[in-house]
N, C-alpha and C positions, 0 to 999 in steps of 0.2 A: 326592725327586730328591735327589742325592748332591754336594754341594759339590767342586769341582776347586781343586786349589790349584797354580796357573799355572808360581808357581815352582819349587817342587816336579817338575814334569813336566820342565823344561828344567835343574834340576839350578843354579839359583843362588842365592842369598839374596834376601831381599824386600828390600833396598837396593840391589842390586846395577844398576849403571848400564847406560846405556842398549846401547854396547857392548861388553858384557859378556853382555847378553843377547842378541845377536846373534850372537855364535863360538859361546857353548851353542848357541845351535841351529842354525846351519851343521854343528854338530860331528856333534852326535845326528842332525840329516837325513840327511845323509850316507850314517850306519849304518842310516836308516830305510824311506831312501826307497820306494818300491816298485817300483822298475826297476833296481836295485840289490841290495838288502837279499837275504838263506836267515829273518832272522827268522819264525819263523810267523806274528805278531801283528804284520808290518809296518805293514800298512794302517790298521790301529786307532792304533797309535803316530804315526804319524804325522799324524794327523785330531789327533789329541792335542797334535801339536808347534805343528799349521799355527793351532791353535786357541788355544793357551797365548803363541805368541809376536804371533799377531795380537792381540791382548791388551796385552801388555806392552812390544810395541815401538812401540804408539800413547799418544801421554802422557795424549791428554783419555781412553782407555779403560785405561786402568792408572791412573790418578786415582779413576777409577769404581768397576774391581774392589778396589783398597786399600781405599775405601769399607765396602763390602759384605762385604767379606773379611777385618774385626776379630774375630779372635777365634775363628775358622774351622779346622777342619782336614781335612784329604782324605778322603773318603767320610763323614763326617759330616753329616746328615742339615741341608737348607738348603733355606730358605723367605725371598722377599723380603722385606724389611722393608717395615711397610704402608703402599700406597701409592704404593709406589716406582714412577718410571717411566726411571729411567737417565737417562743426558746430566751434563753440565756448567751450571752454576748460570748464569744473566742476570739482570737486572734484569725480563724479560720474561716469566721463570715457569724449567721443565725444559725442555732439548734431547735429546728421547728420543735413541738410536742409531737403525742400523739404516734410518735413511728413503731412502737410497741402494743397496741390493738390486742388485747387477748377475745380468747371466745368467750361465750359467755356472756352474763350482764343485758343492760339498758342503754342506747344511747344516751347519751349528755346532752344540753338542749343545743341550739344554735348559735346559742350567745356563746357557749363555750366552747362548740367547735372551732368562731369564727376566730378565738384567741389564740386555741389550744391545739386542733386539727382534731379529727372525728379519731373517738378513743372511746371503748368501753369499761364500760365501769367496772370489768372484774382487773381489767391490767392494772387500777394503781388505786383506785376510790374504795370504801366500802363496798358491800354490795345492797342491797334494798331487801334481799330476803334471808337474810339472815345467813346460818349457816354454823360448822364447826366455828368455836372463838367465840362467838358472836361478835359482839358490836366492834370496831375499832379492833380487826385479825389483821394479821401480818398482810401486809401486803407489797409485792416491788414494785421498786423504780421504776422511773419513767427512763425510757431508751432514748438517748439526744441523735442525733442528725448534724455531722461537718462537711463543710466540703474542703479537702485539702489538694492542695496545687500543687502538680509535678512539670518536671519537665519530659518531653517524651524520650529521652536519650534513658530516665530514672527506668523505664518500664523494661528497658535491654539488658537489664544489669542489674538491679532491683538495690534498693538502697532505704537509709534510716533519716526519719525524720525528725526532728523535735520539736512541736508540738506542746502547744501554751493552753490551758484550759484556765476560764476565770469560776470556781468550782458554789455554789451555794453550800452555807452550813448557820446552823442555829446553834445562838450561844445559851448561855445559862438563862435569860431572860423571855428568852424565845424570840427570839429577834436574827434576821439571816445577818449574812456578814458572807463576804465572800473572802477567797484567797489564792493567791495562783497558783496554776499546778501545770507540771510541766510532765508530760510524756514521751519517750520512744517510741517509736512506734518504726517495724520493719514493711517497707513494702517491699512485695514482693515480685518477686523475678516476671515480667507476663501480664503484670495487671492492666486491665483495658479502661477507657473512659467511659462514667457510668458504675461502674463497679465498685461495690462496698466492701469495706473491708473494716470489719466487726473485735470491737477491742470488749473483751466480757468483764461487764461487773466495771466498766470506768464510767458508766451515766450514772444519774440520779439515784441516791440515796435511797434505800428501803423504807416503808414507814411503819411502826410497829416493829422492828428487827429484821421487816422480809431482806432478800438479796438485789439487790445493789442494780440496778438496769445497763444496759450496754452501750457503747459510742459508735455509732457506723460513722467514718469518714468513705466521703462519696467521692473518687477520685475522678479530678478535671484534668486536663492537659493545659501549659500557659500557650497562651499564642503566640506561633512563631511565623516568621516571616516566609520559608522557605518548606514545613512538615507541615503534615495535619494527617491525622489520624480517622480508619474508618472501619471501624469495630477493629481488627488485628491489621487488616492493610496499613498501609503508610504511600503517603502520597508526598514527593520530594520534587519541588521545580531547579532543574539544572541548567545553567544558562548554557549556550554555546555560538561560536560565532557564524558567519555566514561561511566561510568556508570549510570549514569541521560541518556544517548541519547538507552543506552543495556536495563536498570530496569524500567524506567522509573521514573519521578520524577517533582517534583512544583516547577518552578524556579522563579523570581522577575526578570521581563525582563523592565530597563528603557524605553520609551520609546520616542516622544517629547514631550508629555501634563503629563509628570508624568513616576509612576513606576506603573505594571498591575502581576499582578498572570497569568503566566500558567501553562498547564498541557502538561511536555511532554511524549505522547507517548514512552511506552516502544517499543525495538526493531528500533527504531529511525536513520534512516541513516543523513549522515552530507548530508547538502542541501535542505531538508526536508522545505515545508513552515505553516507554522500555520497562519493560517486566522482569523482577529478578526476583524467582520464586523461593519461598522462606527467609525471604530476609525484612517480613514487616516484623509484625510484635511477635514476640518469642510466645508458641503456648505449650501445654499438656501433649505430651508423647510425640507426634510431627503434628504438632497443630498449629504450623507459626504461620502467619497471614505473607501477603508477599510486596514486597517494597517498588510503587512503581517512579522508574524516574520521568516527569515532565518537561519535556523539551519544550527549551527558551531558546529562540536564533535574537539575539542581542546586536543590534548594529553600533559598529563604532562608530562616535562623534564626525562632524567633518570640521573640527576644529584647528585644522593649519592647514594650510597651503597644500601640502602634498596628499592628504586626504578628501579637500576638495575637488582635485586634478583627475582622483581616484575614481571619486563618484562621479563626474561630468565625462572619466572615460568611459565607466560602466553603462551610465547616460546614451552616449551615443553608436556604445558595441554590442549591445545587448537588444534583443529586440525583446523586450518585455514589457507588454503591461498585464497588471494584476487586474483591472478592472473588465476585463473583457469576458464580454461572456453574461457581465451585469443584466438585468432583467429595467427597463425604463418605469 
């Protein structure tokens, strides 16, 4: 895949201010617009111009492009940096572009997609086919997507999180500057892993007075040594002693929303699951998941003379061989 020099396509310097980029685009668009141009390659050139302007006229995209374009030249073989996802930085992780593509328009080039993700020209760039308002009409800002990590218990009660973002802005000279922005986000009760929380108008600013895009927060639960979620069901490990497992017992089990007393049946083996109906992640109406307690039989250490004596006594008096019946 060949690298595209968007500055060269528009005929502007790499430090050109926003108004100069817009002026250059309008001048070239009048020359190559398919409705008026007699140039044989007008349609292809117009697509290139639209793509270049869509990137260089939008502060966050321009900053992202400049990061990967360092040291590159038009026509040079291009490969994205390892692990590249595109987007602006935030303390929540990466914000890949392209989450808010809209209907209509033409797909941008593979080069554009490698940097920003798939997006149609109708979502954030000028239309090649003209339309009301002519060139440089208002366009909605790009949507952003980020990851927010929660404790599993947060979904049982709901919570509020303060989230810091670095937001691109253009100064009076057309240069991109970043400012820190803090949002207080309400995490709804019953949110699931992978669910998207939409914050309207918190994405990229629109071009030409267009509406701002949205910010989508993808929910992930922090790893926990005892809990894991599977949809609305929750699995929690519950350690028990050998005598509790064999003789039966009532034990207290810590769960994400507090503690609960459960009855461990006699003759319970390691790995048995106890189902607590409706104690998983809350859902709408009666749609809560279930909580499964996975029993783990934990052996006491033989680190005292008395403990060793008890183990020796069991070895002598209990006719038990767990390998009986194993195939050769």
